[in-house]
C-alpha positions as CSV (number, residue, x, y, z in Angstrom):
1,M,339.6,357.7,-9.1
2,A,341.5,354.7,-10.3
3,T,340.7,351.4,-8.7
4,S,343.6,349.2,-7.9
5,T,343.3,345.5,-8.6
6,V,345.1,342.6,-7.0
7,T,345.9,339.6,-9.1
8,R,346.2,336.4,-7.1
9,T,348.0,333.4,-8.6
10,R,347.2,330.0,-7.2
11,R,350.1,327.7,-6.7
12,S,348.2,324.8,-8.2
13,F,344.8,323.7,-9.3
14,Q,345.5,320.2,-8.3
15,S,343.4,318.8,-5.4
16,D,345.2,317.4,-2.4
17,R,343.6,314.0,-2.9
18,T,345.3,313.5,-6.3
19,A,348.7,314.8,-5.3
20,N,350.0,311.5,-3.9
21,F,349.3,309.1,-6.7
22,T,350.2,308.9,-10.4
23,E,348.6,307.5,-13.5
24,S,348.3,303.7,-13.8
25,V,351.8,302.1,-14.3
26,I,350.0,299.1,-15.9
27,R,348.4,301.3,-18.5
28,E,351.6,303.2,-19.0
29,M,353.4,299.9,-19.9
30,T,350.6,299.1,-22.4
31,R,351.3,302.5,-24.1
32,L,355.0,301.7,-24.2
33,A,354.3,298.3,-25.7
34,I,352.3,299.9,-28.5
35,Q,354.9,302.6,-29.0
36,H,357.7,300.0,-29.3
37,G,355.8,297.2,-31.0
38,A,356.4,295.0,-28.0
39,V,354.5,291.9,-26.9
40,N,352.1,293.1,-24.2
41,L,352.4,290.8,-21.1
42,A,351.7,293.8,-18.9
43,Q,348.0,294.6,-18.9
44,G,345.6,291.8,-18.0
45,F,343.5,291.5,-21.1
46,P,343.3,288.5,-23.4
47,D,344.4,288.7,-27.0
48,F,342.0,285.9,-28.0
49,A,338.3,286.3,-28.8
50,A,335.4,286.6,-26.4
51,P,332.7,283.9,-26.6
52,V,330.8,284.1,-29.8
53,D,327.4,283.7,-28.2
54,L,328.2,286.6,-25.8
55,K,329.1,288.9,-28.7
56,E,326.0,287.8,-30.6
57,A,323.8,288.6,-27.6
58,A,325.3,292.1,-27.3
59,T,324.7,292.6,-31.0
60,R,321.1,291.5,-30.8
61,A,320.5,293.9,-27.9
62,I,321.9,296.8,-29.8
63,E,319.9,296.0,-32.9
64,A,316.8,295.6,-30.8
65,D,317.5,299.2,-29.7
66,H,318.2,298.5,-26.0
67,N,320.4,301.5,-26.1
68,Q,318.9,303.9,-23.5
69,Y,319.4,304.3,-19.8
70,S,318.7,301.3,-17.7
71,I,317.7,301.6,-14.1
72,T,320.6,303.2,-12.4
73,W,321.5,300.2,-10.3
74,G,321.1,297.8,-13.1
75,A,318.4,296.3,-15.4
76,K,316.2,293.9,-13.4
77,F,316.8,290.9,-15.7
78,F,320.6,291.3,-15.2
79,R,320.3,291.7,-11.4
80,D,318.1,288.6,-11.5
81,A,320.7,286.7,-13.4
82,I,323.4,287.7,-11.0
83,A,321.3,286.6,-8.0
84,A,320.6,283.2,-9.7
85,K,324.3,282.7,-10.4
86,Y,325.4,283.2,-6.8
87,L,322.6,280.9,-5.5
88,R,323.6,278.3,-8.1
89,T,327.4,278.6,-7.5
90,Y,327.7,279.3,-3.8
91,G,324.2,278.7,-2.3
92,L,324.2,282.4,-1.5
93,E,320.7,284.0,-1.5
94,V,320.7,287.6,-2.7
95,D,317.8,289.9,-3.1
96,P,318.2,291.5,-6.6
97,E,315.9,294.4,-5.7
98,R,317.8,295.5,-2.5
99,E,321.2,293.9,-2.6
100,I,322.8,294.2,-6.1
101,T,324.2,297.3,-7.8
102,V,325.4,297.0,-11.4
103,T,328.5,299.1,-11.8
104,C,330.8,300.2,-14.6
105,G,333.3,297.4,-14.0
106,A,334.8,296.2,-10.7
107,T,337.1,299.2,-10.6
108,E,334.1,301.5,-10.2
109,G,332.5,299.0,-7.9
110,M,335.5,299.2,-5.6
111,A,335.7,303.0,-5.7
112,A,331.9,303.4,-5.1
113,S,332.0,301.0,-2.2
114,L,334.8,302.8,-0.5
115,L,333.3,306.3,-1.1
116,A,330.0,305.0,0.2
117,T,331.4,303.6,3.5
118,T,334.5,305.5,4.6
119,N,335.1,309.0,6.0
120,P,338.3,311.1,6.2
121,G,340.4,309.7,9.0
122,D,338.9,306.2,8.8
123,E,341.4,303.4,8.4
124,V,341.3,300.9,5.5
125,I,343.5,297.7,5.7
126,V,345.1,296.6,2.4
127,F,347.2,293.6,1.8
128,E,350.6,294.4,0.1
129,P,351.4,293.9,-2.7
130,F,348.1,295.3,-3.9
131,Y,346.3,296.0,-7.2
132,E,347.3,299.5,-8.0
133,S,343.9,301.2,-7.9
134,Y,343.4,300.5,-4.1
135,H,346.0,303.2,-3.3
136,P,344.2,306.1,-5.1
137,D,340.8,304.8,-4.0
138,T,341.7,305.2,-0.3
139,L,343.3,308.6,-0.9
140,M,340.2,309.9,-2.8
141,C,338.1,308.9,0.2
142,G,340.4,310.7,2.6
143,A,341.0,307.4,4.4
144,E,344.2,306.2,5.9
145,R,345.6,303.0,4.5
146,K,347.1,300.3,6.8
147,L,349.3,297.8,5.0
148,V,349.7,294.1,5.9
149,R,352.4,292.3,4.0
150,L,351.9,289.1,2.0
151,Y,355.1,287.1,2.2
152,A,356.6,285.2,-0.7
153,P,356.9,282.5,-1.9
154,D,353.3,281.4,-1.0
155,W,352.1,285.0,-0.2
156,H,350.8,284.2,3.3
157,F,350.1,286.9,5.9
158,D,351.1,286.9,9.5
159,P,347.9,286.7,11.6
160,D,349.5,288.7,14.4
161,E,350.5,291.4,12.0
162,L,347.0,291.5,10.7
163,R,345.5,291.8,14.2
164,R,347.9,294.7,15.0
165,A,346.6,296.5,11.9
166,F,343.1,296.6,13.2
167,S,342.0,299.4,15.6
168,T,338.8,301.2,16.6
169,R,339.3,303.4,13.6
170,T,339.4,300.5,11.1
171,K,336.3,300.9,8.9
172,A,337.2,298.4,6.1
173,I,339.5,295.8,4.9
174,I,340.1,295.1,1.1
175,V,340.4,291.4,0.3
176,N,341.3,290.5,-3.3
177,T,341.1,286.7,-4.0
178,P,342.2,285.2,-6.2
179,H,344.8,287.9,-5.9
180,N,346.3,290.4,-8.3
181,P,349.3,290.6,-8.7
182,T,350.5,287.4,-6.9
183,G,347.8,284.8,-7.9
184,K,347.3,283.9,-4.2
185,V,344.0,282.2,-3.4
186,F,343.1,282.9,0.2
187,T,342.4,279.8,2.2
188,R,339.3,279.1,4.3
189,E,341.4,279.4,7.4
190,E,342.8,282.8,6.4
191,L,339.3,284.1,5.5
192,I,338.0,282.9,8.9
193,T,340.8,284.9,10.6
194,I,339.8,288.0,8.6
195,A,336.1,287.4,9.3
196,E,336.7,287.1,13.0
197,L,338.7,290.3,13.2
198,C,336.1,292.2,11.1
199,Q,333.4,291.2,13.7
200,E,335.6,291.9,16.7
201,F,336.5,295.4,15.5
202,D,333.1,296.1,13.8
203,T,334.7,296.4,10.3
204,I,333.4,295.7,6.9
205,A,335.2,293.8,4.2
206,I,335.2,294.9,0.5
207,T,336.1,291.9,-1.6
208,D,337.4,292.0,-5.2
209,E,336.6,288.6,-6.7
210,I,336.9,289.1,-10.4
211,Y,339.1,286.0,-10.9
212,E,336.7,283.7,-8.9
213,H,336.6,281.1,-11.7
214,I,340.3,281.0,-12.4
215,T,342.0,278.8,-9.9
216,Y,344.6,276.0,-10.2
217,D,345.8,272.8,-8.5
218,G,342.5,272.1,-6.8
219,L,342.3,275.4,-5.0
220,Q,338.8,276.7,-4.3
221,H,337.6,280.3,-4.3
222,I,335.5,281.0,-1.2
223,P,333.5,284.3,-1.1
224,L,334.1,285.9,2.3
225,I,330.4,287.0,2.4
226,T,329.4,283.3,2.8
227,L,331.3,282.8,6.1
228,P,329.5,283.1,9.4
229,G,329.0,286.7,10.6
230,M,330.0,288.3,7.2
231,R,326.7,288.4,5.3
232,D,325.8,291.9,6.6
233,R,329.4,293.3,6.7
234,T,330.7,292.4,3.2
235,I,330.5,294.2,-0.1
236,L,331.3,291.6,-2.8
237,V,332.6,293.2,-6.1
238,N,332.9,291.3,-9.3
239,S,332.5,291.8,-13.1
240,L,332.1,290.1,-16.5
241,S,335.6,291.4,-17.6
242,K,338.0,288.6,-16.7
243,T,335.6,285.6,-16.7
244,F,334.4,286.3,-20.2
245,S,337.4,288.1,-21.8
246,V,335.5,291.4,-22.2
247,T,337.7,293.7,-20.2
248,G,336.6,296.7,-22.3
249,W,332.9,296.2,-21.6
250,R,333.1,297.7,-18.1
251,V,330.1,295.8,-16.6
252,G,330.4,294.7,-13.0
253,W,328.4,294.5,-9.8
254,A,328.5,295.0,-6.0
255,I,326.5,292.6,-3.7
256,A,325.8,293.7,-0.1
257,A,323.2,293.8,2.6
258,P,320.4,296.4,1.9
259,E,321.8,299.2,4.2
260,L,325.3,299.0,2.5
261,T,323.7,298.6,-1.0
262,T,321.6,301.8,-0.5
263,N,324.8,303.8,0.1
264,V,326.7,302.2,-2.8
265,R,323.8,302.9,-5.1
266,K,323.8,306.6,-4.2
267,V,327.5,307.0,-5.0
268,H,327.2,304.9,-8.2
269,D,324.3,307.0,-9.4
270,F,326.3,310.2,-9.4
271,L,329.6,308.6,-10.6
272,T,328.4,306.9,-13.8
273,V,324.5,306.7,-13.8
274,N,324.4,303.2,-15.2
275,A,326.5,300.5,-17.0
276,A,326.0,300.0,-20.7
277,T,322.4,298.7,-21.2
278,P,322.9,296.3,-24.2
279,L,325.9,294.7,-22.5
280,Q,323.7,294.0,-19.5
281,Y,321.5,292.0,-21.8
282,A,324.5,290.0,-23.0
283,G,325.7,289.6,-19.4
284,A,322.4,288.1,-18.4
285,M,322.5,285.6,-21.1
286,A,326.1,284.6,-20.1
287,L,325.4,284.2,-16.4
288,N,322.2,282.2,-17.1
289,E,323.5,279.9,-19.7
290,Q,327.2,279.4,-19.3
291,A,327.6,276.9,-16.4
292,N,330.0,274.7,-18.4
293,Y,332.0,277.8,-19.4
294,F,332.7,278.6,-15.7
295,N,333.6,275.0,-15.0
296,N,336.2,274.8,-17.8
297,L,337.8,278.2,-17.4
298,S,340.6,277.1,-15.1
299,D,341.6,274.4,-17.6
300,V,341.7,277.1,-20.3
301,Y,344.3,279.0,-18.4
302,A,346.2,276.2,-16.7
303,G,348.0,275.3,-19.9
304,R,348.9,278.9,-20.5
305,R,350.1,279.2,-16.9
306,Q,352.5,276.2,-17.5
307,A,353.7,277.6,-20.8
308,A,354.4,281.0,-19.2
309,L,356.2,279.5,-16.2
310,E,358.4,277.4,-18.5
311,M,359.1,280.4,-20.8
312,L,360.0,282.8,-18.0
313,T,362.0,280.3,-16.0
314,G,363.9,279.3,-19.1
315,V,365.2,282.8,-19.7
316,G,366.3,283.4,-16.1
317,F,363.3,284.7,-14.1
318,R,362.5,283.2,-10.7
319,C,358.8,282.6,-10.8
320,Y,356.3,282.5,-7.9
321,V,353.7,279.9,-9.1
322,P,350.2,281.5,-8.9
323,G,347.3,279.6,-7.4
324,G,344.7,281.7,-9.3
325,A,344.1,284.6,-11.7
326,Y,346.4,284.9,-14.7
327,Y,349.5,286.7,-13.6
328,I,353.0,285.5,-12.6
329,M,355.1,287.5,-10.1
330,T,358.8,287.0,-10.8
331,D,362.1,287.8,-9.2
332,I,364.5,289.7,-11.5
333,S,367.6,289.5,-9.4
334,A,369.4,287.1,-11.7
335,F,369.6,289.9,-14.3
336,G,371.5,292.3,-12.1
337,A,368.9,295.0,-12.4
338,K,369.4,297.9,-10.0
339,D,365.7,298.7,-9.9
340,D,362.6,297.2,-11.4
341,S,361.3,300.3,-13.3
342,S,364.5,300.8,-15.3
343,F,364.6,297.0,-16.0
344,A,361.0,297.0,-17.2
345,R,361.6,299.9,-19.5
346,H,364.7,298.2,-20.9
347,V,362.8,295.0,-21.5
348,V,359.9,296.8,-23.4
349,E,362.1,299.2,-25.3
350,H,365.1,296.9,-26.3
351,I,363.8,293.3,-25.9
352,G,360.3,293.9,-27.1
353,V,358.2,292.5,-24.2
354,A,356.1,294.5,-21.7
355,G,355.7,293.5,-18.1
356,V,354.8,295.6,-15.0
357,P,357.5,296.7,-12.5
358,G,356.9,295.1,-9.2
359,S,357.2,298.4,-7.2
360,S,353.9,299.6,-8.6
361,F,352.2,297.1,-6.3
362,Y,353.8,298.4,-3.2
363,F,353.5,301.7,-1.2
364,D,357.3,301.5,-0.3
365,R,358.5,301.1,-3.9
366,T,361.8,299.6,-2.7
367,S,359.8,296.5,-1.5
368,G,359.1,295.5,-5.1
369,S,362.3,296.7,-6.7
370,S,363.4,293.1,-7.5
371,Q,360.1,292.0,-8.9
372,M,358.2,292.1,-12.2
373,R,354.7,290.9,-13.1
374,F,353.7,289.2,-16.4
375,C,350.3,288.2,-17.5
376,F,349.6,284.9,-19.4
377,C,346.0,285.5,-20.6
378,K,347.3,285.3,-24.2
379,N,347.4,283.0,-27.1
380,Y,350.1,280.3,-27.0
381,E,351.7,281.9,-30.0
382,T,351.9,285.2,-28.2
383,L,353.6,283.5,-25.2
384,A,356.0,281.7,-27.5
385,L,356.9,285.0,-29.3
386,A,357.6,286.6,-25.9
387,G,359.9,283.7,-25.0
388,T,361.8,284.1,-28.2
389,K,362.3,287.8,-27.5
390,L,363.2,287.4,-23.8
391,A,365.9,284.9,-24.7
392,A,367.9,287.9,-25.8
393,L,368.1,289.2,-22.2
394,R,371.5,289.4,-20.6
395,K,372.6,290.8,-17.3
396,F,371.2,294.3,-17.0
């Protein structure tokens, strides 16, 4: 007797958690820059060399055959170096055995921290505009994102609006300072407001501090974890990438109290196992021996900031002056662009300069439709070439 079979066809093999976000717009603009031979002021990586002694330290580690797995949460000498750096810089005592997790860059550190601490239905507060990975991070956790606006031109937040965003379901708030994309450096008063709300609503803070040593005009970076009441309810995320111009190394860390660290380590273990072992050797050298490098970094970028501001203003962009990091948010209204995405594609394809459409940093994309972000972590010659190309811009 013949047996009938029923063929079932799935509508999609895509998970629900990935349905509501796209690939990185920043990385897309880099690909377009390569395709069109454009100057890349989109993705935040330097086009100048990393420190020679850092590269030599990595080479020595590879040649010494330090090429196998390290301890999952980071080689002890690197964790020791991280702890010593925070004690030296901020007076923050950290136990390298129980409070540090070495991650594959700050991006993984942020994702692991959210996965380790939030459940579906929890709320996560995010300041908008936001670095684009925070949106998919919350979706992959099943958390609900609550947005609090940063208002130009100084990118301040409204304390009352922030308070209204908190509720009994608020599990975490993401604080990125110095901030990408705006360059805002959160003040002590703003951080105290955030800290008080975290304690009132029993919320943790996950802080992205990868631009900690790049500030301007006398502004000071203050780790939220150092404020009263925040030591046990903050996960501090950082990396070597931006400080040492090694964005491709993917070596970062998360610092938190033991209970939080235990959970972050579990997630990290099964996401990536460990960060690259020889690069941890190089990182330990850098953190232990580069005090002057940290102190001079803002000066290295201050001149580039000024050159980029003059270049962009000179061709018609309205610039929001950043207080930290190495990005400039601009207003593109003067060019008559109907939307930022079309304008950004026109600039990369026909003018030969890549930037990032501002809408990629907002949930409601119309909020950023008159904005565009450029990075200035480039050689002066690169910035000058970009200026020459952008001078060809006319009303769009």
